[in-house]
C-alpha positions in Angstrom: 87.8 171.4 96.7 84.7 172.1 98.8 83.7 168.4 98.7 87.1 167.4 99.9 86.8 169.9 102.8 83.4 168.5 103.6 84.7 164.9 103.6 87.5 165.9 105.9 85.2 167.7 108.3 82.8 164.7 108.4 85.7 162.3 109.1 86.7 164.4 112.1 83.1 164.3 113.5 82.8 160.5 113.6 83.5 158.9 117.0 86.6 156.7 117.2 86.0 153.1 116.4 85.2 151.1 119.5 84.0 154.0 121.5 80.5 152.5 122.0 82.1 149.3 123.3 84.1 151.3 125.7 81.0 153.1 126.8 79.2 149.8 127.5 82.3 148.5 129.4 82.4 151.7 131.5 78.7 151.3 132.4 79.2 147.6 133.3 82.1 148.5 135.6 80.0 151.0 137.5 76.7 149.0 137.9 76.2 147.6 141.4 74.1 144.5 142.2 71.9 142.8 139.6 70.9 144.5 136.4 69.2 143.8 133.1 70.0 144.8 129.6 67.5 147.6 129.8 69.5 149.1 132.7 72.6 149.2 130.5 70.5 150.6 127.6 69.4 153.5 129.8 73.0 154.3 130.6 74.1 154.0 127.0 71.2 155.4 124.9 73.1 155.7 121.7 74.3 152.1 121.7 72.3 149.3 120.0 71.0 146.4 122.0 73.0 144.1 119.8 76.3 145.9 120.8 75.4 145.8 124.4 74.6 142.0 124.2 77.9 141.4 122.4 79.9 143.2 125.1 78.0 141.5 127.9 78.4 138.0 126.4 82.1 138.7 125.9 82.4 139.6 129.6 80.5 136.5 130.5 82.9 134.3 128.4 85.8 136.0 130.2 84.3 135.3 133.6 83.5 138.9 134.4 79.7 138.6 134.3 77.2 136.0 135.4 73.8 135.6 134.0 71.0 134.9 136.5 68.0 133.4 134.7 67.0 133.2 131.1 64.8 135.0 128.6 63.5 138.5 128.6 63.7 139.1 132.4 67.2 137.7 132.8 69.4 139.6 135.3 73.1 139.9 135.2 75.7 140.3 138.0 79.3 141.5 137.8 81.8 139.0 139.3 84.6 140.1 141.5 87.8 140.9 139.7 90.6 138.3 140.2 93.8 139.6 141.6 
């Protein structure tokens, strides 16, 4: 019975699935001007670089972000929302 209670408590402590993606998206919505992945990492310290890249690349594919340059020092810029 104690183990069952421990499992239930642990399940309640886990963040909801997708919360890190939402955190990255919130950071991207509030960044102004050009920025790098390191800037997003500073705003989202508990999110892995791979997750940040995944979200940023998804936004790029959706036409919401533009990449300026290539490689390690690449900068990004948010595009104006259509509508």
